[in-house]
Structures are given as structure tokens and as C-alpha cells.
N, C-alpha and C positions, 0 to 999 in steps of 0.2 A: 560173215556173222550177221544174223538178222538183228534188226533194231528192237530194243527192250520195250515192252508194252508199258504204258503209263501205270504207275503204281498207285497214284493218288485218284480218289473218286472226286469228280467235278460236279458242282451243282450250281447252275444249270450246265449240262454236259456239252452243249454244242453252240448255243446262241446266247449273246449278252444283249438283252432287250432294254432299250431306252424309250421312255414315253414322254412325249412332249406336252406342253409347248416348249421349245428349247430357247426360250428368252432367258432362262436361268440355268444354273448348274443342275444337271440330271444325274442321279447316281444309280448304278446297278451293282448289286452285290454278287460276288462269286465265292462260294465256299469250297474250301480244299480239305479233304479228309484223308488221313493216313491210316489205312487198315492193316499195315504191315507191323512187324515187330522190330523195324529198324528206323533210325532217324532219316528224314528225307529233307533234302535242300530243295527250295523252289525259286523260280524267277519268273516274273511276268513281263512279257514284251508286247509291243503294239506296232503296227505299221503306221500309226499317226500320233506319234508322241506328243506333238504340240497341241492335240485336241483333247488329250485325256490326262487326268491326274490319277495315279494308282497308289493306294495306300493300304498295306505295305506292298512294295513291289518285289520284295524278296525276303527270304528267311528260312527258318528250319522248323519242321514239323515233327514233334515227338511221336513215338508209336502210339496208335489208337487216338490221337488228338486231331483237332481240326483247326483251321484258321480261316477267317472271313476277310476277303479282299475287297475293298471298296474302289469301284471304277467310276470316276467322275468325269462326265462329258461337259466340256466347256460350252457357254452359250454360242449359238451361230444361227444364221438365217437358214431356216429349213426349206428345202425345195422337194415337195412330194414326188416329182418326177425324177428326181436324182436318186439312184439306188446307192446304199452305203457300200463301200469297198473296203471299209475299215476291218482289221482282224487283229485278234489276240492270240498269243501263244503262251501256254504254261509250260515252262521247261523245268525238269526235275532230275535229281541225281541223288544216289544214296550217300549219306555222309559217313565217311570212315570214322571208326572209333578214335576219339581223341582229337578230332579235327577241330581247329579253332578259326583258321584264317579262310573265310568262305570265298573271298575274291581269288586267292591262290587256288582254292579247290575248283572253282569254275574255270579259271584260266588253264589249269593243268588237266582238266577232264578230257577224256577221250571221247570222240563221237559215239562210239559203241555204248558208252556208259550213260549217255543222255536219254532221257524220256521226255516226250513232249505231248501236248494236246492243244489243238487249235479250235478257236471260237470265232464266229463271225458276229458283227455288230448289226442289230436290227433296230431301225428308228420307227416309232409308232406315234401316230397322232391320235388323240382320244376323239371319238365320234361325238355327234351333237348330243345324243342321249347321255353319254358318259360325262360330257361337260356339264350337262344340267344336273346329273346326280352328284358330281363332284362340287358344283356350286352350292347345291342344297346341303351337302355334307359339311361344306365350309361355313354356310349360314347357321346350321344347327349349333355348333359349338359357340359361334358368335353370339346367337340369341341366348344360349344357356349361360354364357359369360355375362351378357347383359343382365339376364335375370338375377344371376348371382350378384353382380354389381348392385342392381337395384335393391335386392334384399339386404346387401350389406349396407347400402345407403339408408334403407328404412331402419335397419338395426341401429345405424349410427344416429339417424335422426331421433329414434326412440330413446336411445342412450342419452343424447343431448337433451331431449325433453325431460327425461328422468333427472338429469343433473340439474336442470333448471327448477323443476318442482322441488328437488331436495334443498337447493339453496334457499328457495322461498320458504320452505318449512323451517329451515334453521334460522332465517332471519326472523320469522314469525315467533319462534320459540324464544329467541333472544329478546325480542320486544316484550313478549309476555313475562319473561323473567324480570325485566326492567320495571314493568308496571307492578308486578308483585313486590318487588323491593320498594317502590314508592309507597305502595299501600301499606306495607309493614312499617315504614318510617312514620306515616301518617297515623297508624294506630298506636305507635308508641308515643307520639306527641300527644295524641288525644288522651291516652292513659295518664301521661304526666300532667296535662292540663286539668284532668278530673281530679287527680290527687291534690293538685295546688288549690283548686276551687274548694275541694272538701275541707282542706285545712283552713282556708279563709272563712268558710262558713262556720266551722267550728269556733274559730277566734271570734267571729261576729256574734255567735250566739252566746258565748261567754261574756262578751261585753254587754250584751243586751240584759242578760240575767243580773249582772253586777248593777247596772243602772236601775233596773226594776227594784232591786234590793234597796238601793240608796233612796229611790223615790218613795218606797214604802216606809222607810225610816224617817224621812223628812216631816210627813204629816203628823207622825206621832210625836216628834220633837217640837213641832210647832203647837200641837194641842196640849202640851204639857204646861206652857205659861198660861193659857186660857184657863186650864183647870185650877191652876194656882190662884188665878184672879178671882174666880168664882168662890173658891174656898175662903179667900181673903174678905171677900164682900160679905160672905155669910158671917164669918166672925165679927166683921166690923159692924154688920147690922145687929148681930146678937148683942155685942157690947153696948152699942148705942141704944138699943131697946131696954137693956137692963138699966142704964143710967137715966134714961127718961123716965122710966117707971119709978 
């Protein structure tokens, strides 16, 4: 019996490409799509399991659905003269209805029921031009972030300046309110002093009028005895003249 053809559609279909530098983890994505009307179990295997981390490395894909598998190459010392011999294999099988134990399903699967696809690993180092473009593309977001940070700093500085000006205005307003209060108190004191002085002046003017009246009465009282003396002298003279004659 001939081997079943792979039911899943793989993207990429034949090569997993990893772009250096390989001083850090490099990830290549593999998309598995199920175009059939049946559930499909999958399992991803590699010839170098210590060099790669695969997530997820197995699972079930529903009809018409797809799964993206991340293949992470661990850091290593790259030798351009050494060709990669690493390979991956995507193994699949139709999931029977009601199946829940996937381990048992894979264990009991017959070779004729298995489908598989193989992919080879390709390591690529960026060219000098690509390195320059990548460096520029890295600098651009950095410059943009720096400009944003600068704008944020300017806004923060502006806000800080506005807060300082606001505090100064509030302090000045409080000082002016205090001065106004002092002026109102002084105004009330001046009014009270004016009323007191007016009362004193009225009292003094009353005393002055009383003194003037008293003084005007004193000469008239003094002139009364003098008038009596003159009248008495006239009468005395009259009587003396009459007796002498």
C-alpha cells in the first residue's frame, strides 16, 4: 500500500531559513494549515534536538484551521564553510472521532496511516548592505524614541514651569489679599479716628461758645455798679446843689 500524501499545507514548504548573526536565539516560523474536513494530529521532529526549541512541537489542528510553530535556533559559533545538515520532519495522522489520548494514538498508529513532510535548515548571514540597512532601521526607532523622550521632557519641563508660575501667581494673590486686608483695617481705624476727632471738636466748640457767653455777661455785670455810681453821684450832686442854693 502506497504512503499517504501529506494532508497539511506547510509554509514554507521545504526550507527553514535562519538569518544570523547567531550570537542570540534566531526564530523561524512554520505555518501548518489543515484544508481537510477532518481533525489532524501533528508532531514536529528534528535531527538536532539539542540545537532547537520547538513550540508547540505537537497538537491537533481542526478542519480549516492553522497553527504556527516557532522553531528557535540556539546561539552557536557560525562557520560559513560548514553546511547545515539539520533537518525537520512534520509527521501527521488523522485523529479518529472521540480520540483524546494523543500519546496512545501515536504509539498505536500504523506506518501506513502516517503522513510526513521534510524540511532542511538553511543558515544565512546578512550581507554588508543588509547590515547597514538593519543598523539604520535600528537607529531610526531609537532616534524617534529619543525625539519622543525629548518632547516628553520638554512637555514635562513646560508643565514644571507652568506649575512654578502658578505657584508664584497664587503667592502673589495671597500677598495682595493680605495687603487689601491691612488697608481695610487702616481705613476703618481712620474712620473711627475721624469720628472721635469730630466729637472732640464739637465738644470744644460747645465749651468755646459757653465761655464766650460767660465773658459777654461779665462786662455787663461789671458795668452795672459803675452805672449805679454815676447815678448816685448825679443825685448827690443834685441834692448838694439844692442845699447850697
